[in-house]
VEXDREN-2710 file (C-alpha; in Angstrom, 1 decimal):
% VEXDREN-2710
k/r/px/py/pz
1/MET/16.0/31.8/67.0
2/GLU/16.3/30.4/63.6
3/MET/17.5/26.7/62.5
4/VAL/18.9/25.6/59.4
5/ILE/18.6/21.5/59.3
6/PRO/20.8/19.6/56.3
7/VAL/19.3/16.4/56.5
8/HIS/21.3/13.0/56.0
9/ASP/20.1/9.5/56.8
10/ASN/23.2/7.3/57.3
11/GLY/21.4/4.7/59.5
12/ASN/22.9/5.9/62.6
13/GLY/22.3/9.6/62.9
14/GLY/26.4/9.9/63.1
15/HIS/28.3/13.3/62.9
16/HIS/29.7/14.0/59.5
17/SER/32.8/16.3/59.4
18/VAL/34.5/17.7/56.6
19/SER/37.9/18.0/58.5
20/SER/37.6/14.0/57.9
21/GLY/38.7/14.7/54.0
22/THR/35.4/12.5/52.7
23/LEU/32.1/14.3/52.3
24/VAL/29.1/12.5/52.5
25/ALA/28.0/12.0/48.9
26/ASP/24.0/12.1/49.1
27/GLY/24.0/15.1/51.9
28/ALA/23.5/18.6/51.3
29/TYR/26.3/21.0/52.4
30/LEU/25.1/24.8/52.3
31/THR/28.0/26.8/52.7
32/TRP/28.0/30.7/52.8
33/LYS/30.9/32.9/52.4
34/ASP/31.3/36.9/52.6
35/LEU/27.7/37.1/52.5
36/TRP/25.8/40.4/52.7
37/VAL/22.8/41.8/52.5
38/THR/21.6/45.7/52.0
39/VAL/18.2/47.4/52.1
40/SER/17.7/50.3/50.0
41/THR/16.8/53.4/52.4
42/GLY/14.8/55.2/50.0
43/TYR/15.9/58.4/51.1
44/GLU/18.7/59.2/48.8
45/LYS/19.9/58.0/45.4
46/ASN/22.2/54.8/46.0
47/SER/21.5/55.1/49.4
48/ASN/21.9/51.4/51.2
49/LYS/21.7/49.8/54.6
50/PRO/23.4/47.0/55.3
51/ILE/21.6/44.0/57.2
52/LEU/24.2/41.4/57.3
53/GLN/27.8/42.3/56.6
54/GLY/30.4/39.9/55.5
55/LEU/29.1/36.7/57.0
56/THR/30.7/33.1/56.4
57/GLY/29.2/29.7/57.6
58/ILE/28.4/26.2/56.8
59/ALA/25.5/23.8/57.5
60/MET/26.6/20.1/57.3
61/PRO/24.0/16.8/57.0
62/GLY/22.9/15.4/59.7
63/GLU/23.7/18.6/61.7
64/LEU/21.4/21.2/63.2
65/LEU/22.5/24.6/63.1
66/ALA/20.7/27.2/65.4
67/ILE/21.0/30.9/64.7
68/MET/20.7/32.9/67.6
69/GLY/20.4/37.0/68.3
70/PRO/18.1/39.7/69.7
71/SER/14.6/40.5/67.9
72/GLY/15.5/42.4/65.1
73/CYS/19.0/41.9/64.3
74/GLY/18.8/39.8/60.8
75/LYS/18.4/36.4/61.7
76/SER/15.4/35.8/59.1
77/THR/17.0/38.1/56.6
78/LEU/19.8/35.5/56.8
79/LEU/17.5/32.7/56.6
80/ASP/15.9/34.2/53.3
81/ALA/19.3/34.7/51.8
82/LEU/20.3/31.2/52.1
83/GLY/17.0/30.3/51.3
84/GLY/16.5/32.1/48.3
85/ARG/13.6/34.3/49.6
86/LEU/14.9/38.0/49.9
87/SER/12.1/40.4/49.0
88/LEU/13.0/42.7/45.9
89/LYS/14.2/45.7/48.2
90/MET/17.3/43.7/49.3
91/ARG/20.3/43.3/47.6
92/GLN/22.6/40.0/48.3
93/THR/26.5/39.9/47.4
94/GLY/28.8/37.1/48.2
95/GLU/28.8/33.3/47.6
96/ILE/25.8/30.6/48.6
97/LEU/26.9/27.2/47.4
98/ILE/25.0/23.9/47.9
99/ASN/27.7/21.1/47.6
100/GLY/30.0/23.4/46.2
101/ARG/27.9/24.6/43.6
102/LYS/26.0/27.5/42.7
103/LYS/22.2/26.0/42.4
104/THR/18.7/26.8/42.9
105/LEU/16.9/25.1/45.8
106/ALA/14.5/22.9/44.0
107/TYR/11.0/21.5/45.2
108/GLY/11.9/18.5/47.3
109/THR/15.6/19.5/48.2
110/SER/14.6/22.2/50.6
111/ALA/11.7/23.5/53.0
112/TYR/11.0/26.5/54.6
113/VAL/8.9/26.8/57.7
114/THR/8.0/30.3/58.5
115/GLN/7.4/31.8/62.0
116/ASN/3.8/32.5/61.0
117/GLU/1.8/29.4/60.5
118/ASN/-0.7/30.6/58.1
119/LEU/-2.8/27.4/57.9
120/LEU/-6.5/26.9/57.2
121/THR/-7.9/27.1/60.4
122/THR/-11.0/25.2/60.0
123/LEU/-9.1/21.8/58.8
124/THR/-8.1/19.5/61.7
125/VAL/-4.2/18.5/62.0
126/SER/-4.9/15.2/60.4
127/GLU/-6.8/16.8/57.4
128/ALA/-4.3/19.7/57.0
129/VAL/-1.1/17.5/57.1
130/TYR/-3.2/14.8/54.6
131/TYR/-4.2/17.2/52.2
132/SER/-0.9/18.6/51.5
133/ALA/0.5/15.0/51.4
134/GLN/-1.8/14.7/48.3
135/LEU/-0.7/17.8/46.6
136/GLN/2.8/17.3/47.1
137/LEU/3.7/13.6/46.7
138/PRO/3.4/12.0/43.4
139/ASP/0.8/10.1/42.0
140/SER/2.9/6.9/41.7
141/MET/2.1/6.8/45.5
142/SER/-1.0/5.2/46.4
143/ILE/-3.8/7.0/48.5
144/SER/-3.0/4.6/51.4
145/GLU/0.5/5.1/50.9
146/LYS/0.0/9.0/51.2
147/LYS/-2.1/8.7/54.1
148/GLU/0.6/6.3/55.9
149/ARG/3.3/9.1/55.2
150/ALA/1.0/11.7/56.8
151/GLU/0.0/10.0/59.7
152/MET/3.4/8.5/60.3
153/THR/4.6/12.5/60.1
154/ILE/2.2/13.9/62.3
155/LYS/3.2/11.1/65.0
156/GLU/7.0/12.0/64.7
157/MET/6.2/15.8/65.6
158/GLY/3.8/14.4/68.2
159/LEU/0.5/15.5/67.5
160/GLN/-1.0/12.1/67.4
161/ASP/-3.4/13.0/70.2
162/ALA/-4.3/16.1/68.5
163/MET/-5.1/14.7/64.9
164/SER/-8.9/15.2/65.3
165/THR/-8.9/19.0/66.9
166/ARG/-9.4/21.7/64.5
167/ILE/-6.4/24.2/64.1
168/ALA/-8.3/27.1/65.1
169/GLY/-11.9/26.8/65.6
170/TYR/-14.7/29.5/66.3
171/GLY/-15.4/29.1/69.9
172/ASP/-13.7/25.7/70.1
173/LYS/-10.4/25.1/71.8
174/GLY/-7.9/24.7/69.0
175/LEU/-4.2/24.2/69.1
176/SER/-1.7/26.1/70.9
177/GLY/1.0/28.2/69.1
178/GLY/3.6/25.7/69.2
179/GLU/1.2/22.9/68.2
180/LYS/0.3/24.9/64.9
181/GLN/4.0/25.4/64.2
182/ARG/4.5/21.7/64.1
183/VAL/1.9/21.1/61.9
184/SER/3.7/23.3/59.4
185/ILE/7.0/21.5/60.1
186/CYS/4.9/18.4/59.8
187/ILE/3.4/20.0/56.1
188/GLU/7.1/20.7/55.2
189/ILE/8.8/17.7/55.9
190/LEU/6.3/15.3/54.1
191/THR/8.8/15.2/51.0
192/ARG/11.8/14.5/53.1
193/PRO/13.9/17.6/52.0
194/LYS/17.5/17.7/52.5
195/LEU/17.4/21.1/53.8
196/LEU/14.9/22.3/56.5
197/PHE/14.7/26.1/57.1
198/LEU/13.1/27.0/60.2
199/ASP/12.2/30.1/60.8
200/GLU/11.5/31.3/64.6
201/PRO/10.5/27.8/65.8
202/THR/11.0/29.2/69.5
203/SER/9.7/32.7/68.9
204/GLY/9.4/35.2/71.6
205/LEU/12.5/34.5/73.8
206/ASP/13.7/37.9/73.9
207/SER/11.9/41.2/73.1
208/ALA/15.0/43.7/72.5
209/ALA/15.4/45.1/69.3
210/SER/18.8/46.0/67.9
211/TYR/21.0/45.6/64.8
212/TYR/23.7/42.7/64.9
213/VAL/26.7/41.4/62.8
214/MET/27.6/37.9/63.6
215/ILE/30.2/37.4/66.1
216/TYR/30.6/33.9/66.4
217/PHE/30.1/30.7/64.6
218/GLY/30.9/27.3/65.7
219/MET/30.1/24.4/68.1
220/ALA/27.6/25.1/70.8
221/CYS/29.9/23.8/73.3
222/LEU/32.8/26.2/72.6
223/ALA/30.7/29.2/73.0
224/ASN/30.9/29.5/76.5
225/GLU/34.7/29.5/76.2
226/PHE/34.5/32.1/73.2
227/PHE/32.8/34.5/75.0
228/SER/35.3/34.0/78.2
229/SER/38.1/34.3/76.3
230/SER/36.9/37.6/75.0
231/GLY/36.2/38.7/78.3
232/PHE/32.7/38.5/78.8
233/PRO/32.4/35.1/80.9
234/CYS/29.1/33.8/81.5
235/PRO/28.3/34.5/85.4
236/THR/27.3/31.3/87.6
237/LEU/23.8/30.0/87.6
238/GLN/22.9/32.1/84.5
239/ASN/21.8/30.8/81.4
240/PRO/24.2/30.9/78.8
241/CYS/21.9/31.7/75.9
242/ASP/20.4/34.7/77.8
243/HIS/24.2/35.8/78.8
244/PHE/25.1/35.6/74.9
245/LEU/21.9/37.8/74.0
246/LYS/21.9/40.3/76.5
247/THR/25.9/40.8/75.9
248/ILE/25.4/41.2/72.1
249/ASN/22.7/43.6/72.4
250/LYS/23.5/47.0/71.1
251/ASP/20.0/48.7/72.0
252/LEU/20.7/48.6/75.7
253/LYS/23.7/50.5/76.6
254/SER/26.7/51.9/75.1
255/LEU/28.9/49.0/77.0
256/HIS/27.4/46.5/74.9
257/ARG/28.1/48.6/71.6
258/ARG/31.8/48.3/72.9
259/SER/31.8/44.5/73.7
260/ASN/30.3/43.8/70.1
261/GLN/33.3/45.6/68.4
262/SER/35.3/43.5/70.8
263/LEU/34.0/40.1/70.3
264/ILE/33.9/40.3/66.3
265/LYS/37.7/41.4/66.8
266/SER/38.1/38.2/68.8
267/TYR/35.9/36.3/66.4
268/LYS/37.8/37.2/63.6
269/ALA/41.3/36.5/65.1
270/SER/40.0/33.1/66.6
271/LYS/40.7/29.3/65.5
272/ILE/37.1/29.0/65.3
273/CYS/36.8/31.3/62.4
274/GLN/40.0/30.2/60.6
275/ARG/38.6/26.5/61.0
276/VAL/35.3/27.5/59.6
277/ARG/36.4/29.5/56.3
278/ARG/39.1/26.1/55.7
279/GLN/35.9/24.4/55.9
280/VAL/33.9/26.3/53.5
281/ALA/37.0/26.6/51.4
282/LYS/37.4/22.9/51.0
283/ILE/34.0/21.9/50.4
284/SER/33.6/24.8/47.8
285/GLN/37.0/23.5/46.0
286/GLN/35.5/19.7/45.9
287/GLU/34.9/18.4/42.6
288/TYR/32.3/16.0/43.6
289/CYS/30.3/16.4/46.6
290/GLY/27.1/14.5/45.8
291/ALA/24.9/15.8/43.3
292/LEU/21.5/17.0/44.4
293/GLU/18.6/15.3/42.9
294/ASN/16.4/17.4/40.5
295/ASN/13.0/18.8/41.3
296/LYS/10.9/15.7/43.1
297/SER/7.7/15.1/41.0
298/HIS/4.1/16.7/42.5
299/ALA/0.6/14.9/42.3
300/SER/-0.7/15.5/38.8
301/PHE/-2.4/19.1/37.8
302/LEU/-5.4/17.4/37.9
303/THR/-5.1/15.8/41.3
304/GLN/-4.0/19.0/42.5
305/CYS/-7.2/20.8/41.3
306/ILE/-9.4/18.1/42.7
307/VAL/-7.9/18.3/46.1
308/LEU/-7.7/21.8/46.0
309/THR/-11.3/22.3/45.3
310/LYS/-12.4/20.0/48.1
311/ARG/-10.4/21.7/50.8
312/SER/-11.5/24.8/49.8
313/PHE/-14.9/23.2/49.8
314/ILE/-14.5/22.0/53.4
315/ASN/-12.7/25.7/54.4
316/MET/-15.6/27.4/52.9
317/HIS/-18.3/25.1/54.9
318/ARG/-16.8/25.1/58.2
319/ASP/-16.2/29.2/58.1
320/PRO/-19.2/30.9/58.9
321/GLY/-18.4/34.1/57.9
322/TYR/-17.4/32.8/54.7
323/TYR/-21.1/32.0/52.8
324/TRP/-23.4/30.8/55.7
325/LEU/-23.6/34.8/57.1
326/ARG/-23.5/36.5/54.1
327/LEU/-26.6/33.9/53.3
328/ALA/-28.3/34.7/56.3
329/ILE/-28.0/38.8/55.4
330/TYR/-29.4/37.6/51.8
331/LEU/-32.5/35.8/53.0
332/ILE/-33.2/38.8/55.5
333/LEU/-32.5/41.3/52.4
334/ALA/-34.8/39.1/50.0
335/ILE/-37.4/39.1/52.5
336/GLY/-37.3/42.9/52.9
337/LEU/-37.6/43.5/48.9
338/GLY/-40.3/40.8/48.9
339/THR/-42.3/42.6/51.5
340/ILE/-41.7/46.4/50.1
341/TYR/-42.1/45.6/46.9
342/TYR/-45.0/43.1/47.3
343/ASN/-47.1/42.1/44.5
344/ILE/-46.3/45.2/42.6
345/GLY/-48.8/44.6/39.6
346/LEU/-48.8/46.0/35.9
347/THR/-49.8/49.4/36.5
348/TYR/-47.7/52.5/35.7
349/GLU/-46.4/53.0/38.9
350/SER/-44.8/49.3/38.7
351/ILE/-42.5/50.6/35.8
352/GLN/-40.3/52.5/38.4
353/GLU/-40.7/50.0/41.0
354/ARG/-39.6/47.0/38.9
355/ARG/-36.6/49.0/37.8
356/SER/-35.7/50.0/41.4
357/LEU/-36.3/46.5/42.3
358/LEU/-33.9/44.9/39.9
359/THR/-30.9/47.5/40.2
360/PHE/-31.2/46.8/43.9
361/VAL/-30.6/43.2/43.1
362/ALA/-27.9/43.6/40.4
363/SER/-26.1/46.4/42.5
364/PHE/-26.4/45.9/46.3
365/LEU/-27.4/42.1/46.7
366/THR/-24.0/41.4/45.0
367/PHE/-22.2/44.3/46.4
368/MET/-22.4/42.3/49.9
369/SER/-20.2/39.8/48.4
370/ILE/-17.3/42.2/49.8
371/GLY/-17.8/40.6/53.4
372/GLY/-16.1/37.3/51.9
373/PHE/-12.6/39.6/51.9
374/PRO/-11.1/38.7/55.3
375/SER/-11.5/34.9/54.1
376/PHE/-10.1/35.8/50.9
377/VAL/-6.9/37.6/52.6
378/GLU/-6.4/34.6/54.8
379/GLU/-6.5/31.7/51.6
380/MET/-4.3/34.2/49.8
381/LYS/-1.8/34.0/52.9
382/VAL/-2.1/30.2/53.0
383/PHE/-1.6/29.8/49.1
384/GLU/1.4/32.6/49.3
385/ARG/3.3/30.0/51.8
386/GLU/2.3/26.5/50.3
387/ARG/3.4/28.4/46.8
388/LEU/6.6/29.6/48.0
389/ASN/7.3/26.3/49.1
390/GLY/6.5/24.7/45.7
391/HIS/3.6/22.5/46.6
392/TYR/1.2/23.4/43.7
393/GLY/1.2/26.4/41.2
394/ALA/-1.0/29.2/40.5
395/ALA/-3.6/27.9/38.1
396/ALA/-4.4/24.9/40.3
397/PHE/-5.1/27.3/43.0
398/VAL/-7.4/29.3/41.0
399/MET/-9.1/26.9/39.4
400/GLY/-9.7/25.3/43.2
401/ASN/-10.9/28.4/44.4
402/THR/-13.1/28.7/41.6
403/PHE/-14.9/25.4/41.7
404/SER/-15.7/25.0/45.5
405/ALA/-17.1/28.6/45.4
406/ILE/-19.9/27.5/42.8
407/PRO/-22.4/25.4/44.7
408/TYR/-22.5/28.1/47.7
409/LEU/-23.2/31.2/45.3
410/LEU/-25.5/29.1/43.5
411/ILE/-27.3/28.7/46.9
412/ILE/-27.4/31.8/47.2
413/SER/-28.6/32.9/43.9
414/ILE/-31.1/30.6/44.6
415/ILE/-33.0/30.6/47.6
416/PRO/-32.6/34.6/48.1
417/GLY/-33.1/35.1/44.5
418/ALA/-36.6/33.4/44.7
419/LEU/-38.0/35.3/47.5
420/SER/-37.0/38.5/45.8
421/TYR/-38.6/37.4/42.5
422/TYR/-41.8/35.8/43.4
423/LEU/-42.9/38.0/46.2
424/PRO/-42.9/41.2/44.3
425/GLY/-44.8/39.3/41.3
426/LEU/-42.2/39.5/38.6
427/ARG/-42.5/37.9/35.2
428/LYS/-44.2/34.6/35.5
429/GLY/-42.7/31.8/33.9
430/CYS/-39.4/29.2/34.4
431/GLU/-37.1/30.9/31.6
432/PRO/-37.4/34.5/33.2
433/PHE/-36.6/33.3/36.8
434/PHE/-33.8/30.9/35.3
435/TYR/-32.1/34.0/33.6
436/PHE/-32.8/36.2/36.6
437/THR/-30.9/33.7/38.8
438/CYS/-28.1/33.1/36.3
439/VAL/-27.4/37.3/36.2
440/LEU/-27.4/37.1/40.1
441/PHE/-25.0/34.2/40.2
442/ALA/-22.6/35.4/37.4
443/CYS/-22.9/39.3/39.4
444/MET/-21.6/37.5/42.6
445/MET/-19.0/35.6/40.8
446/LEU/-17.8/38.8/39.5
447/VAL/-17.4/40.5/42.4
448/GLU/-15.9/37.4/44.2
449/SER/-13.2/37.1/41.4
450/LEU/-12.7/41.0/41.9
451/MET/-12.2/40.8/45.7
452/MET/-9.6/38.1/44.8
453/ILE/-7.8/40.3/42.4
454/ILE/-7.6/43.0/45.3
455/ALA/-6.5/40.5/47.7
456/SER/-3.6/39.3/45.6
457/VAL/-2.4/43.1/45.2
458/VAL/-3.8/44.6/48.2
459/PRO/-3.3/42.2/51.1
460/ASN/-4.3/44.4/54.4
461/PHE/-8.0/44.0/55.3
462/LEU/-9.0/47.4/55.7
463/MET/-7.2/48.7/52.5
464/GLY/-8.8/45.8/50.2
465/ILE/-12.5/46.2/51.7
466/ILE/-12.1/50.1/50.7
467/THR/-10.7/49.3/47.5
468/GLY/-13.2/46.8/46.5
469/ALA/-16.0/48.9/47.8
470/GLY/-14.6/51.9/45.7
471/VAL/-14.5/50.3/42.3
472/GLN/-17.6/48.9/42.4
473/GLY/-19.2/52.2/43.7
474/LEU/-17.7/53.7/40.1
475/MET/-19.3/50.9/38.1
476/ILE/-22.6/51.3/39.8
477/LEU/-22.8/55.1/39.0
478/SER/-21.7/54.4/35.7
479/GLY/-24.1/51.6/34.9
480/GLY/-26.9/53.5/33.4
481/PHE/-29.1/53.4/36.2
482/PHE/-28.5/56.4/38.5
483/GLN/-27.6/58.9/35.0
484/LEU/-29.0/57.6/31.5
485/PRO/-26.1/56.7/29.2
486/LYS/-26.3/59.5/26.6
487/ASP/-26.5/61.9/29.9
488/LEU/-23.1/60.2/31.1
489/PRO/-20.0/62.5/30.6
490/ASP/-17.8/61.1/27.8
491/ILE/-14.3/61.1/29.3
492/PHE/-13.8/58.2/31.8
493/TRP/-17.6/57.8/32.9
494/ARG/-18.9/56.7/29.3
495/TYR/-15.1/55.5/28.0
496/PRO/-14.5/53.4/29.1
497/LEU/-16.3/52.9/32.3
498/TYR/-19.5/52.6/31.4
499/TYR/-18.7/49.6/28.6
500/ILE/-16.4/48.0/31.1
501/SER/-18.5/48.0/34.0
502/PHE/-20.6/44.5/34.6
503/HIS/-23.6/46.3/36.0
504/LYS/-24.1/47.8/32.6
505/TYR/-24.8/44.4/31.3
506/ALA/-26.7/42.9/34.4
507/TYR/-29.3/45.9/34.4
508/GLN/-29.9/45.6/30.7
509/GLY/-30.1/42.2/30.7
510/LEU/-32.9/42.2/33.6
511/PHE/-34.6/44.9/32.1
512/LYS/-35.0/43.1/29.1
513/ASN/-35.7/39.7/31.0
514/GLU/-38.6/41.6/32.6
515/PHE/-40.1/44.1/30.3
516/LYS/-39.7/42.9/27.1
517/GLY/-43.2/41.2/26.0
518/LEU/-45.1/42.9/29.1
519/VAL/-48.1/45.1/28.9
520/LEU/-48.6/47.9/31.3
521/SER/-51.5/49.7/32.1
522/ASN/-51.1/53.5/31.8
523/ASN/-53.5/54.5/34.5
524/GLY/-55.6/56.5/32.0
525/LEU/-53.4/59.6/31.7
526/ALA/-54.7/62.0/29.4
527/GLY/-53.4/62.1/26.1
528/GLY/-51.7/58.7/26.6
529/PRO/-52.8/55.1/25.3
530/ALA/-54.5/53.1/27.4
531/ASN/-51.8/50.6/27.7
532/ILE/-47.8/50.8/27.4
533/THR/-45.6/47.9/26.1
534/GLY/-42.2/46.6/27.9
535/GLU/-40.4/47.5/24.5
536/ASP/-41.7/51.3/24.8
537/VAL/-40.1/51.4/28.2
538/LEU/-36.9/50.2/27.2
539/MET/-36.5/52.1/24.1
540/ASN/-37.8/55.4/25.0
541/MET/-37.5/55.8/28.8
542/TRP/-34.4/54.0/29.7
543/GLU/-32.3/53.9/26.2
544/ILE/-31.5/50.2/27.0
545/GLU/-29.8/48.8/23.7
546/LYS/-32.1/46.5/21.7
547/ASN/-29.8/45.7/19.0
548/TYR/-28.7/42.1/21.0
549/SER/-30.7/39.8/22.9
550/LYS/-30.7/39.4/26.9
551/TRP/-28.8/36.5/26.3
552/THR/-26.0/38.3/25.0
553/ASP/-25.8/40.4/27.7
554/LEU/-25.6/37.3/30.2
555/SER/-23.0/35.7/27.7
556/ILE/-20.9/38.9/27.9
557/LEU/-20.9/38.6/32.0
558/PHE/-19.6/35.0/32.0
559/GLY/-17.2/36.6/29.7
560/MET/-16.3/39.1/32.0
561/LEU/-16.5/36.3/34.7
562/ILE/-13.6/34.5/32.6
563/VAL/-11.5/37.3/31.9
564/TYR/-11.3/38.4/35.7
565/ARG/-10.2/34.9/36.8
566/ILE/-7.4/35.3/34.0
567/LEU/-6.6/38.3/35.3
568/PHE/-6.6/37.1/38.9
569/LEU/-4.1/34.1/37.6
570/LEU/-1.9/36.9/35.9
571/ILE/-1.5/38.9/39.1
572/ILE/-0.5/35.9/41.0
573/LYS/2.0/34.5/38.4
574/ILE/3.9/37.5/38.0
575/ASN/4.0/37.6/41.7
576/GLU/5.5/34.1/41.7
577/LYS/8.2/35.2/39.1
578/ARG/9.3/38.0/40.9
579/MET/11.5/36.0/43.2
580/PRO/13.3/34.2/40.7
581/ILE/13.9/37.3/38.7
582/ASN/15.1/38.6/42.1
583/ILE/17.7/35.9/42.8
584/ALA/19.0/35.9/39.5
585/PHE/19.6/39.6/39.4
586/MET/21.3/39.5/42.8
587/SER/23.3/36.5/41.9
588/ILE/24.9/38.7/38.6
589/GLY/25.7/41.3/41.2
590/SER/27.6/39.1/43.1
END
């Protein structure tokens, strides 16, 4: 069951009727007339399947409108159409007006609570609502006022006893499904919106799947009378709602298919239908019905960045799968590398050992960053919900996500990095180790950025993991280790993949960092010099580009990191713009 709640505070919670002739000046009247929504089947050109057919209705201030029907009947589609959230696959015709005007629902004017909670499960109820208050409420409100608003909202939803409970914890009892739904409602009513859309707030009422067109719109107390007069009285001692749903469900019996047609005809001919149409027409023709306020002000961009960074940092800290499990795996691998290549020395054989060790660090240690993809996907779901409801923009999200990850990636770079650097006995000195750590950090940030891009395009967990692994695999193959640059095929592998693969610059930077200035023993090989310099190894054996320094390689890595993050921002900004474009397109069609 979906709900639309137009809010008006008149001091006594009274009922407001259009028939009285006076419209509430500061209320929100939502009307829809002859509303059709169709979806392209994709099988044939211009082949569309109707989901909603010719619906007319009204939601008035101070009232709660419940939309009932079997599962799959189009309740969510109706709510999406009224809330301006239809997907690109759907086309809408008809007229939807707010206070008699065509107006896009702005932030603060309406709020939409989806049936999927999409909350950060590591946060407590108090934290989730309070962080949202800091994001949504303007900077003109003090911290104490925002906290007071959050606590008051939590109490209004009856969650005061669960304020310190995590939404869903690992091994700990979290919130129930109903409590999570109430947390979602808390977050959306912080700004005191004029319209509140609730998608399946009481989900799970029935499991019948059917395709249903509205057959009744009116006061709940008159529904029983309407069904009885149409030849479908509610049996004694049976729940009226269950009876209505059973009667209109087309998939159970052919009798129900006939009953639907009968009910539709009865409703169209009823006084209830005529009254609704008169009410809709009266509001649509009213010259002044109270203009809704413009967009309410948010917190500033800087405040949003700080709050999102703090919230994301806490989420990463409490989610063991985000970084802590990866840190444990990195430590095990680093100890493994250190023991396998322990004290490799300066012999001729150590040349290949150093190369293999550095390549493994730059390739497969960073490859493990794809393990955070499930957490990326969950964070993207939360962002998508909050973005659609106008809590903050894409830029603030990207900034918060980037800055919150830096401390954890530094820890992973330094501690396992030190084990895999000093146990094998790589170049001594602070500067070489600092460079080694910077390359490892940059590579892991790049892989995380790559996986965030994939998460924004391919939100499916399995497909995302496969895609991320495949992209990295291609980059590793073309990076210049498994095949020297001159031996790579020109088409695709050398141009462009070799030059756009960040592994190329990581390999070359690490090789320059390790071998430049190094002197290795030739082991007395016949016909050769007693020693081999690191410069000879770089130029003659591995075709390393020496026309620029290792710091240029590192700069390129950080430059690619910025490009990846900008690309991530652009992708989610494009997704952000698709919905308004779609709404504008459908408005033209109507």
